[in-house]
N, C-alpha and C positions, 0 to 999 in steps of 0.2 A: 552447497547447503543441502542437508538431508534431514527429513523430519517425518515422523509417523503421526498421523492425525487420529486422535481419539477425543471424546468429550472431555474438556478441561475447563473448569469453572474459573481458573485463574488467568487463562489466556484471553478470553473474549469477555467484553463487558457491555455489549450492546443489549438493549432490552426493547420489547414490544409490549404495549399495554393499551387498554381501552375499555369501553363499556358496551355491553350487549343490551339492546333495547328492542321493543316492538315498534310497529308502525306509528303508534300513538305517542311514542317517546317514553313509555314506561320501562323501567329496568326489569331484566329477566334474571332472577337469581337461580343458581344451580344449573345453568346452561353449560354444555360441554364445548370447550374451545380447543381446537386442534391446530397445531403449527407443524408443518412438514417441510423439510429442506428439499428443494428440487435437485440439489447437487449430490447430497449424500444419502438421501432417503430417510434421514433421522426424523422421528416423529415425537412430539411432546403434546401432552394434554393437560388441561386445567379446568377447574370448575369455577364459574363466576360466583362472587361473594353475594351477600344479601343486597348489596348495592349494584349488582350486575357487573362488577369490575373483574378484570382478569389481567395477568401479567406473566410474561416469559422473560427470563433473564439469561445472561451468559451466552449470548448468541453470536455466532460468527457472521460476518457480512455476506450477503448473497440473496438469491431469489428463494422465496418461500410461498407456500400455499397456506392461507389462513381460513379456517372454517369454524362455524358455530351451529349448534343444533340443540333442540329441546323439544320435549313432548308437546304436540299440538302446533308445532311450527315447521315450516319448510327449512331445510338445511341451506345455509348461506355460505358460499365459497368465493374467495377473492385472492388474486395474486398480489404479493407485496414485495418490496425490496428493502432489506435491512441494511442500514448504514453502519459502518464501523464505529464502535465506542460511543453510541448515541442512544438515547431513550426516545422512541417514536410512538406516537399514538394512532391507533386504528380502531375506530368504533364500528360495530356490526349491528345491522338491523335485521330482525327476523320477521317474516311474513306468516300469518296464520295459514295452516294447511297440514297435510300429512307429512310425517317424518320422511317417508320414502320420496317426497318431492324435493328437488334441489333448485335453489336460485343461484346462478353463476353470475357474479359481478364482473363485468368486462370493462375495459378502458380505465382500469384503476392503476395503470403503470405510473402515472404522474404522482409525485410525492405530495401528500397533503401539507397544508400549512402547519409548521411545527409550533405547537403551543405547549409542549411538555417542559421546556426550559427557555432561558433567554440567551443561550449560547450564540455567538457570532462565529460561524465555522463554515467549512466546506469539505465535502467528501470527494477525494480524487480517486476515480474508479480505476480498475485494472486496465481498461481500454485506453484511458487517458495516459496512464503510466507507460504503456507500450507504444502509443502512437504519437504523443506530443514530443517535440524536440527537447532534449536535455543535454547540455554540454557535459561530456564525460559520462553519459548514461546514469546520471545521479537523480533518483526519484525525489530527493529532498528539494531539488531546484523547483519543483512544481508547487511548492508552498506559496509562491508568489501569486498564485491564482486565487488565493483566499481573500475575501473582503477585509480590509484593514491591514493587510500585509504588503510591505513595500521592500524592494531590493533591486539594485541596478545590475547585479551579476558580477561585480568585481570582487576579488579576494585580497585579503591582507593577512599578515601573520608573522610573528617572530621579528617584528620591526621592519619587515619588507615593505616596499612601496606597493601601491595598488596594482594588481596584475589582472590578466584576463581571467574570465570565469574558470574555476576548477583547476587552475594551474598550481596553486599552493594553498597551504592552510597552516594552522598553528603547529609548531613542533617540526617544521621541515617536512611537510607531508608529500606524498607521492601524487600522481595525477588521478583524476576521475574517481570512481568509487573505491579505489585502492588507497585512498588517503588514510594515514594513520589516525588523524583527528580531523574530522570534516566540519568546518565551521561555515555554514551557509550564511551569507551576508543578507539576512532579512530582518526587518524591523516591524514588529506588530504594534500598531497604535502608538508609535512614538517610543516604545521600549528599546533598550539597547540590544545589539546582536548577541551579547553575552548573556541575555536574560531568557533566551529560548530554551525549550525543554524537549528532549527526544526520548521516545519509547518505541520498542518493537515487541509486539504481543504482550503488552503490559509490563515489560521489563525495561528499566531505565538503561540507556546506553550513553548517558552524558559523560563527558570527559571530566576527570578529577583535577586536571591541570589547567584547562582552558574553558571558561564559561561559554555556553552556547555552541559547543562543539560535540559531535557524536563520534564515539570510538568505533561504531559499527555502521556501515552504510550498505543497505541491501541492494542487490542487483535487481534490475527491472523484472526479470523473470520470476523472482521469488515474492513479489509484492502483489497482494490481492486488493488492498485498498489503503489509502492514506487519508487520515482525517486530521485537519489542521484547525485548531481553535485559536482565534485571535484575541478574544476578550469575553468577559462575563461567564467564564467557565466555572464549574463547581469546585468545591474544596478538594475533591479527590484528585484534581490535577493541580497540585500545589507546587512547592519548591521554587519555581521561577515565575516571573510576572510577564514574560514575553509569550511568543507563540508556543502552543503545545502541539508538537508534531507526533502523531500516533500512527504507527505502521502496523498493519495486520498482514501476516504472511499468507501466501497462497497455500491451499490444502489440496489433498487428493480428493477425487470424486468417484462416483460409480462408473464413470466412463474414463478410459485411458486417454490422456491428452499430453502433448508435449510441444516443444518449440526448439528452434536452433537458429543461430545467426553467426555470420563471419564477416569481419571488416578487414580489408586488405589495402595496403599502400606500399609502393616501393619507389625508388628514384626515377624509374621510367615514367611514372605518372605525375612526377613533381615538376614545378616550374624551375627555370634556370636560376642559378645563384647570380644575382646582379653584381656581386662583389668579385666575381671571377675574372672580370675584365673582358674587353672585346676580343673576338677571334683574331689571331695573328699578332696580338700585342705580346711581345716576348716578356714584358715585365709582369704580366698577370697570367698569361696562358689562356687557353680556350675556355669558353663558358662551360660550366658543369651544372648538372641538376642538383637540387638540394638532396643531401644524403640522409634520407629518413625512411626507415623501414618499420611498418606498423602492422601488427596482427592483433585483432581483438576478436574473441570468439566465446561462445557459451551456448547454453541451452537448458532445457528443463524437461522433466517427465513426471507424471503423477497418475494415480489411479487406485483401484482397490488392491489390497494386498492378498496374494494367494500363497498359502503355505502347505507343504506336503504333510500328510498324515502317516504315522509309522505304526502299523499294527493295531489301529484303533477300530477298524471296521468302518463300514459306510463308505462315503466318497473318498477318493484317493487324495484329495487336497481340501484344504480349508479355504473357503471363499470369504473375503473381507467385505463384500458388497453390503452396504447399509450398516457396516460395523467398524471396519478397520481399513485405513487408507495410508498411502505414502506419497511423498512429494520430494523431488530432488532437483536442485538447480546449481549451476556452476558458471563461472565467467573467468576468463583469463586474458592477459595482456602481454604482448611481446613487442617491445619498441626499441629500435636502434636509431641513433641520430648523431649528428655532429654539431658543434658550435664553434664560434670564433670570438676572440676577445683581443684587445690591444693592451700591451704592457710597455712601459717606458723604463729604460735603463740608462745610466750615465755611460758615456764613452770617453776615451782618452782625449778627444778633442774638446 
């Protein structure tokens, strides 16, 4: 997966809003509110309304610095965390004083009680996606962490019996995140599995042939946050009545960062095949190890984009810091194995 990161109003739908007041609780109109991303350096400003209200929309999830200032008051700054696809409220209080003075609000890393809507949801962070176990490295499996969402982890599809997690899905799928149509068996507040809805960066990835299945499953390295809504979501998340699984892709930042992983397995590391018979038994032959060779590998890299300049004068290259970023991730799977089955045929006897 390769992507260039630039401001896009269609990609992100998180918002931050609130009211700026003085210590007595009176609203402050015309105050300047600034929101700065700690990852990309992007800065936005807004003026409070006559009621002291401000709002920033189309935000990507991540860490931000939120500040407010006005003549006759000290500047107030606090760190906030924006969740994916959610409207959050952060009120600011200004203390009388000189504009050159600053009040830094610390210990504000805990998320305030959400009163902007009645959604029942959960934001699954990048750290959780990378560190929590997922069979098949499938981020959709973590949707079970959301209140109101239940799933035992078994898979069914195409008339097959219930199988182990991530071994099959609708349409004769492959394993893990490489499934052609990934139907995660989760039920949100009693709704059917086929009623779930999947989006990546605001774009629907729902299967047209099987309800509740996603035709695109992101690899772990490419996910920045997953937000799962189980009930009481707004009309913008329509179409299906089950869980709304909203994935936001990882973006590049002002600092280069990357990751890599490699999973390896071969017959020398496997258990013996119990159906090979005891050693010395001429009817079965010696014990042999399970013939399975498994290679799963991948990684990611992202950062500011640097481009050469050609005869334009000035610096020899264009720096994308605070402006233009890139992010790339990939994952591959190589697996070889053997299987056995019994067949019955008629003989002359």
